[in-house]
C-alpha positions in Angstrom: 0.2 -0.3 0.0 1.2 3.2 -1.3 1.5 6.9 1.9 0.1 9.2 0.3 1.5 12.7 1.1 -0.5 15.3 0.8 0.1 19.5 0.4 -2.0 21.9 1.7 -2.0 25.3 -0.4 -3.2 28.4 1.3 -4.5 31.8 0.3 -6.9 33.8 2.5 -10.6 32.6 1.1 -9.2 29.0 -0.6 -9.1 30.1 -4.0 -7.0 32.6 -5.8 -3.2 33.0 -4.5 -3.9 29.7 -2.9 -4.7 27.8 -6.7 -1.4 29.9 -7.9 1.2 27.9 -5.9 -1.3 24.7 -6.1 -0.1 25.1 -10.2 3.2 25.9 -8.8 3.7 23.1 -7.0 2.3 20.6 -9.7 5.1 21.5 -12.0 8.2 22.1 -9.4 7.1 18.1 -8.6 7.2 17.2 -12.1 10.7 18.5 -12.2 11.3 16.8 -9.0 10.3 13.5 -10.2 7.6 12.9 -8.3 5.0 12.9 -11.4 2.9 10.1 -11.1 3.6 9.3 -7.5 1.3 9.7 -4.7 1.5 13.0 -3.8 -2.4 14.6 -3.4 -2.1 18.8 -3.4 -4.8 20.5 -2.2 -6.1 24.4 -1.7 -7.4 25.8 1.4 -8.0 29.0 2.9 -6.3 30.3 6.0 -8.9 29.7 8.6 -9.2 25.9 8.2 -5.9 24.6 6.9 -4.9 23.8 10.6 -7.5 20.9 10.4 -6.7 19.3 6.6 -3.8 17.0 8.1 -1.4 17.7 5.3 2.0 16.8 5.4 3.1 19.8 4.5 1.7 23.5 4.0 2.4 26.0 1.3 1.2 29.8 1.8 2.6 33.2 0.7 4.4 35.1 3.5 1.1 37.2 4.4 -0.4 33.8 5.9 2.4 31.7 6.6 3.4 33.7 9.6 -0.4 33.2 10.8 -0.2 28.8 10.4 3.1 28.3 11.7 2.9 26.5 14.8 0.6 24.0 14.0 0.7 20.5 13.0 2.1 20.4 9.4 5.3 21.8 8.6 4.9 25.6 6.8 6.5 26.3 3.9 6.3 30.5 3.1 6.8 31.1 -0.9 7.5 34.5 -1.6 7.2 34.3 -5.7 3.9 32.2 -6.0 4.7 32.1 -10.0 8.4 30.9 -9.1 9.0 27.3 -9.8 12.2 27.3 -9.4 11.7 28.5 -5.9 8.9 25.8 -4.8 10.8 23.1 -6.2 14.0 24.5 -3.9 11.8 24.8 -1.1 9.7 21.5 -0.8 13.4 19.5 -2.4 14.3 18.3 1.4 10.6 17.6 2.1 10.5 15.4 -1.0 13.7 13.4 -0.6 12.3 12.8 2.9 9.4 11.3 1.8 10.6 9.2 -1.4 14.4 8.8 -0.9 14.4 6.0 -3.7 13.8 9.3 -6.2 
């Protein structure tokens, strides 16, 4: 049985910037070689994101600090459209999750 990893991309209302981060995360995961593996990327709003039970939360600098100290590690993304930035920030987590990658 495969262990499905969960990444939540957070913005204020669960739309807009969260969707931008999600698209960027999916591109970064592809570049990291995770394409086709068990990673679920979701979008959530800042008020409910802590309850998602995610392995990782990505958020803009506006919302990241509000999520820190919760049950999931938080990664702050400065440029929501930068695949390179997201790839760099995701890489340690992906190597942890998929050591044989």
